[in-house]
N, C-alpha and C positions, 0 to 999 in steps of 0.2 A: 230483391235489385227494386228501386226505384221505376217510376213510368218514365217511358224513355225522354219528356218534355223535360218533368225533372232533373233528370239524370244530366241533360245539357243544361240547362241553369246551373248545376251546380260547377259544371265545367270551366262555364261561362263566368262562374264568379270564383273561382280557384285559379284563372288566367288575369281577372279583374278585365274582361272583356266584356261585363255586363251594362245594362242602361238601366240608373237609377231613376226614378220619378217621385217627384216628391210633392206631395197636396197641401198646400197650405204654405205661402211664403212669409211666415211671421216670424216673432221671436225665437220659434222653434226650427220652423220648417229651412229658411235663408241660411244660419248658421250650420245647419246640417248639409244642406247643400256645397257650402263654402268646404267642411270637413271633407269629404267627399269626391271634391274637386281638386284640392291638393294634393292625392293619392293617385289622380289621375283615371278616375272613373269619370265618363260621361253622364250629365245630369241635364233631367227635363223638369223646371217647374210648372204647377199648376195654379192658376190663383183667380179667384172671379173678380178679383180688385182691377180693375184695368191699370190705374195708376202705379201700384206694384210692377207689374206686368212693364209698362212703358219705361219707369224709372229703371228695372234690371235691362232691358234694351239699351239704355245710352249708357249702361256702365255704373250706374247711381244707385247706390247703397243707402235706404231707408231708415237701417238701423245703425245706429250711433256706432257700435262696437265692430262692425263689418266695413271694412274697407273699401272704397270705392274704386280705389287702385288698380287689389287683386281681382274685384268682381270684373271689373273690364278686360281684365287680362284673359279670365276664360270665356268673356262673352266673344272677345276679338277673336280668339283660337277657333270656339264653335263647340267646345266642349260644354258650355252651358247654355242653355234656351230657356225660355221660358212663355207660357201662353195663356189663354183662357180657353182653351179648346179640351173640351176632356175628351172631344171622343178621339182623343190622340192617345187615352189611356194604355190604351193596346199596346204601344211604343215601348214604353219602359220593359223592363224582364222583372223591376222590383218595385215595388210601389208602396210609400213610407206616409201614412196620412196623418197630416201633423193638424186638426183643424181643430176650431175652438168647443170645447165643452162648458158650456154654463147653468147657469141656475135659470130655473123660471121663477118670477115673484115670488112664489110661492114656497123656494127653495127646494126644489125638488129637480132632477136632472132632465137638462135639456138633450136630449141627443140628436136635435135636427140636422146638425150637420154632418154627425157623423152616418146616420140614414142616408142624407142625400147622395153625401159622398161614393156610399156601398151604393146606391142605385145607380150612382154614375159607370162608376166601375163595372157592373155588373153587364151594362151596354156595352161595354168595349173589351170586358177580359177574353184573354184566350188562353188556352194549353199551357204551361209552363212559366208561367208568372205566379210571383210570391207577391201576396199582401200581407204588411205588417202596421197594426195601427198604434200609434206613439201617442194619444188624445188621451189624457188622464180620465177615467172613468170607473163605474163599481164593478166589482170580480165580477163576470159571466156576460161581462157585455162585448165580447171579441166571440164569443160561441153563442149567445142568445139573441143578438140583435144583428151585428154584421152578419155570419156567417150565415144565415139563412136566406138576408137579401144576395149576399153574393154568389149561393146556388141557384138562384131564380133564372140564371143563365143558361141552368144546364148541366153547367159543371161541378164537381165534388170537390171540395175543400180536403185537402192532405193526400190529396189524390191526382188530380188535374193542373192545380196551383196548391202551394202552400199559404196558409194563413198563419199569423203571430202576432202578439202584443211585445211589444216593450217600451216601458216608460220613457217620456221625454225626461232630462236632468240639463236643466240649464240654469245659471244662476248669471245672469247680465251682469257686469263689472265687475266683475271676480277674476283680479289679474293671476290670479293661483289655476283657476279652471276651465277650461274652455271643453267645447264637445269631445274634442281629440281626448283627453286625456282626462274625463269622468265616465267610471266603471257605467258600465248599460248592461241591464236585466233583460234577458231573452225568454220570454213561453210561448213554446208553439202549441198547435192545437193537436199535434202527434210527433213524435221521434223527427222523421224527416222533417217538419215544419220548421221545429226547433232549430234542427243541424244547419239549415240553407242560413235559416235568419242570423243566428252565429256567424256563420259562415261568410254572410255579408258585412255584417258590423264590423269585423276583425279585419277588412280592406281598408279601414279608415281609423278605427278607435283603438286605445293600447289596451281595455281590457273589456272581457264580453262575460258576461256570469250568465250561464244555462240555468233555468229552474223548470218544474216538472211541469207545468201548467200555464195557460194565460191566465187562469183565474189568479195564481200565485205570481205572477207580474206583475198583474191589477191591482192587488191588496199590497204589494209591497208600495208603489207609489202613494197611495193612499195613506199607508202607516206612515213613512218620511211626514207628510205636511199632515199627520195628526199630530206626532210626535211636536212637531214646532209650533201649531197653530193651540196646545194645551199648555205648552210651555212659556210662551210669549201673552197667553191669557193669564198665567201664573203672575208677570213680573207685571203686565199691567193692573193686574187688581194689587199687586202689594206696593206699585206705585201710588196707586190711590189710598189707600194706607199710610203710606209712608211719608206724603207730603201731609196727611193730616195729624201724622205724630212729628212731622218736623226732623224729619232724617231723608237724607238721602237716598235714596233707592243705588242711586249710578256708583255712589261711594261704598254701598251694601254689596252689591253685585262684583263692582273691583275687587274688594275684600274675600269675598265668597270664591272668585275666580283663582286666586291663589292655593286652592288643593290640588292637589295636582290629582287627584280618582272621584269619581261618586259626583262631580258636579261638571253641568255646560254652561257655559253663560249665552242666557237668552236678554233682549234688552224692550223696553217698553215703549211705544211710542203714541201718536195721534188715529190709529186704528191699524187696520191689518192691509196690504196693498198684496196687486201684483196677481199674476190668471190659478195661480193655485191654491195658497193657502186660504185668504178668505172662502174659495167654491169647495175645493175637493173635499173636505172632510164631510160635506154634507153629502157625495154621494153614496156612500158607506151606508149614512146616517137612514138615506131611504133606502137602500138594498136590505138593509140591518129590521125594516120595520118587517118586510117578508116573513123574515125569521124568529118574528116577536120576539125579539133583544132589544129594549131599552137602549141607547146609546148616550150617556148623561154624561159623560166627558165631553166629549165631543159639541153636544149642544149648549153644554154650559159653556164652554169656550168659546165656542159662536156667537152666545150673547152676550160676553164681556170681552170680545173683542172688537162688537158691533156695536158697543154701547162708549167705545172712548172718544169719538167724535162729537159726541154729544157734552160727554167730560171737558173734552179740551175747549168748547163753546162756552160753557158755565164760567170755566176760570179766563175767558178772553172778560165774560159779563162783569164776574167783579172784580178785574182789574180796571176796569173801564169806571165802576163804581168807585173805586176806591180812588177816583181821578174828577169825581161828580160828573160822570161823562154818561149815557146810556148808549146801549149797542145799537139800538133804532137810528139811522142818521150819522151812526158813525163810520169815520173813513177807515178801511184794513184793508194789508196787505199782506198775501200769502205769499211766502218764499219757499218754491218748490211744489211742482204738480207730479211728479214722477212720486213711486209708490216707496221706491230709495235712493240713495245717495247716488250720483255719477251716473246714473242710466237715463236713456229716455223713454223708458217706458213707464206710463200710466194707466195701464189696467187695473181696475177698484182701488185707485187711488184713493188715500181715505182724505186727498184732499179735494176730490167732488164732494162727499158728503157734509166737509164742513164747509165749500160752496155753497150748497143746497139750505143746511141750519142757518147759516149769517145771510143771506140774504131772505129768508124765508121771515127771519127778525128783523128786517127790516137797515143791515148793514149795507153799505156801499163797500165792492170787494173787487181788490185787483189783485192779481197774482203773478207773480215771476218766476219763471222758469229761465238757466241756459240754456238747457237741453230740447224745453218745450215752447215753442215760438207761438204757437197757435193750440187753445183747446179743443184736442179733435173728439168730434161727435161720437159717443159711443151707445153703447145700447140702452145704457140709463139716463144718459144724460146726453144735452145738446148745445154748449154754450156758445157764444160768439165772442169770444174774450183773445187778446192777445197779448203775451207776456210785456207788465210796463217794465220799463227800463230802470235800474235799481242807481237812480241816480242820488244826489243829497237833497234835493228837493222834494223827489216824491217821499223819501224816507221821512223826511218831516214834514210832510203834510199827511201824512197816517197816524191816527190817532191810535192804532195798535198795530205794530207789525207782528205776523204770526211764523216762527220758524216749524213748519210741517215736514220739508224735507232736508238733511243737514247735508247737501251739494257740498264738495272739498272747491269749488270754484266761489264759493262765498266767500270775500272779505269781512268776517264777523267785526272786524275791530274798525271797519268802515262803517257798518251796519250798525253798531251798539253808539258810536258816536253822532251820529245823525240822527238814530230812532230816537221819541220821545218816551215811547212803551213797548216792550218787547213780550211776548210771552213761548215761550222755549218749551216746545214738546223734546227736544231731541238732545238736550243736555251740551249744546255748543257754547255756551259763555258759561258755562261752571270754571271758579278762579278767576274770571278774567277783572280788571281795576275797572269798577264802574257799571259794573253790571247789576250790583246790590240794589243801586239807586232806578232800575230802569227794567230789571228783567225780572216776569215773573213764571216758576217753573211749572211744568205743567205736565 
């Protein structure tokens, strides 16, 4: 029989009378809160960002696909509160850790946020809680890094409190899949932790898949993103070759997609973005070095994808040269700051690297994004830029317009009509009348 404190937790979960705590209220944490709130679970959100906490208190969402109206309803009912006071971490029965896991400048795992969160929990933890790490990381992090920090409290993981890992799976902007209907992988440090974690997610999610350990769950997330990184690198490399050979890589991908087995389409672009694919593969690369195993596919894919912004800049230079213009002093307008279409998420967006490179070469660069009115400071950049209105005059004033993100909100016929030169990294102008005269594919 489990210890009485964890037995009580099991009863609370089965009755959905437990309190859920979510640490980190970003693109992963806030959707999780809402998903559980919809099932009647009481939720406390924790974040160090006072602006997020103030916004939640007013019932205002700061993420495009999270409805403010619904958020406000839960705030009004009292089922959802948010705080910066980490001393209250003893109140929830279950704590989901959804903090960033970035890379250092040398592409090594940076676990400072996991470690700081673990220390904060250790100061407040009580018997009968379960801690579930969702932040993407290398296999072994839960037991090698987080568990010892939590056990500094004097409590024992798997006995006094549960401990598990469940990789986040979010695809902002996807109309078919949201948190509730994306299968959830869960692995605990022991059978009891796995069981409790599984039961918690089954309260709000349609499908929960238990695995044998936290390490398996951690590796699962890395495999998913490495698979995508390698395949995107492949089509990016083929795009460069196809442009040289005067072949449309987009037409090739469309034709190959007609095969009903053995092929999955991936699409090229100006580089990788989002918090996962540009970062997560290198968490495994770092861990693999401990076992003297080179991860050549991962590192080569990272190299190819990291070079794509440089390739785009070269295409811009060549396009301007064809019009007897220099990149230095040229007026450029970047369309799209988000890392993917129809979202307001600019984390690791290749647009920032394009900005860096173009400004370094002396260009005058502005941007437009209907979902990102100002460029928010990040760990790698701090731009003081606001979105330029997409008027006929502003398009005509630009020596070159660069399509970095293919938002559906853009009127591409209008853009084509009023632009003098366009470098298209997303294939949005294929087949449009008049595109051959103005558009350079990249």
